[in-house]
N, C-alpha and C positions, 0 to 999 in steps of 0.2 A: 552425418559423417559419410565417408566413402568406404567402400568395401575393401577388405584386405589391408587396411591401415590400422596402426595402433592408435588408440584414443585415450586421453586422460579422462578419468571419471572422478567424481566426488563421492566419497563413501557415505552410506546412509546415516552413519553416526554424525558426520559433519553437518548434514542437512538438518538433522534433529536438533543439534546444538545451536545452529543459526536460528532456527524457528523458535526455540526456547528463549534465546536472547531477545529476539524481536517481540515475542509475546510478553516478556517481563517489562519491556519498555512501554508497550501499548496497553498495559493494564488500565482499565477504566477507573479504578479506585486510586491509582497513584496520583498524588497531588502535584502534577507537573504541567507546565504550560505547553501548549501545542508546539510552539517554536522550539522549546528544549527537547521535546520528544523527537521532532523531525531532525534536529541537529544530531542527536544521539544515533538515530536510525541511519542517517547518512554516513556518520563516522564508522559504524559497525559494518554496513554493507560495503563501503569502499575498502576497508581493511580485508574483509572476507573475500571479496572478488579479486583483490590484488593477490591474495595468497593463492587462490585457485585460478589464476590467470592461465589461459591456454587450454582450459577444459571446454568441452562443448556441452553447455548446460542451458541453452536458451529456452527450451520448452519448460523445464522445471522452474526457471526464473520467472517466466510469464505467470505461471500458476501461483507462485509465492508472492509475486507482485500484486496480483488481484486480491489475495487474502490479506496482505498487509494494508492495502488501501481500504478494505472493509474494516479492518481493525482501527484505522485512523478515523474513519467515518463514525464508528461506534464511540470512540473517545470524544469526538466533537459533539455527538448527540447527547452523550452522558454529561458533558460539560454544560450544556444548555439547561439542564435540570428541570426547570418548571415548564408546564405546557404553554403558558403565555409567552415565555422567552423563545421556546421552540417555534411557536407560530410566527412571531415577529421576525426571527432569523430566516425562516423559510420564505416569508414574503420578501425579505431583503435579498434573498438569493433568486428570486424570480418566480416563485410559486404563486398561483392565484389564491385569493382570500379563502374560498371555500375548501380547496384541497389543503391549504396550510392549516386551517382550523381542524379538519378531520384528522390529518396525520399527526398534529401536535397532541391530540388527545386519544390516540390509538392505544389499545391495550396490548398490542404486540410488544415483544421484548426488544431491547436495544439492538441485539444482533440481527434480528429479523428486519428491523428498520434499516440498519446499515447496508443490508443487501437488497433493499427494496428499490424500485425505480425512483422513488421520491428523493432519496439521498444520492443515488448514483448519478442522477441527472443534474443535481444542484451542486453537490460537492464533487466536482469532476477532477480528473487528473490535472487539468489546466489550472484549476483553483488551488489544488494542493501544491503544484509547482510554484505558484505565486507566493506561497507561504514558505518555500524553501525545500520542499520535498523533491528528491531525485529518485526516479524509479530504478529498480534493480536492473532492468533490461537496458536502460539508457547508460548507466554506469558500466555495465558489461560491454556494451558496444564501444564505449569510449576507451576502455582498457584493452579490448581485443578487436581492433578494426579489421585485421586480416581474417579472423575467423567468421566474421559476420558479412563479409562480401560474397556475392555469388561467384562461383568458380568461373574463371575465364576459359573459353574454349578456343 
């Protein structure tokens, strides 16, 4: 923002509430298809960002967006369940045979795998967008085009 100007901010309580809602949708044990999860996420984020239209929150949205993508990767990894299915899906996503075998049988937890290079390079933002996911920052820019433009001199 610029100095000596008033700015609208989002209260900490509202951030926590949004994160809790997103967390409940992306619980790995919830028996929901990925498309339904993504549709619900898109609905919630559009409503929330519409309500807080006009605030300058781009930095926090970027952080929340990364966390949310990791949650979705975690759900996908958990949905694959068995090591052999994980291996086949990793190969289908472009990982070579040896790495796919090693990663499918890793003893690391799902959250560690979701943040690992193997899933962040295979289940990319582009692939999530193909499934219908809209990133928080994209929706924010769409709703607040004037806030996201560089100031004209």
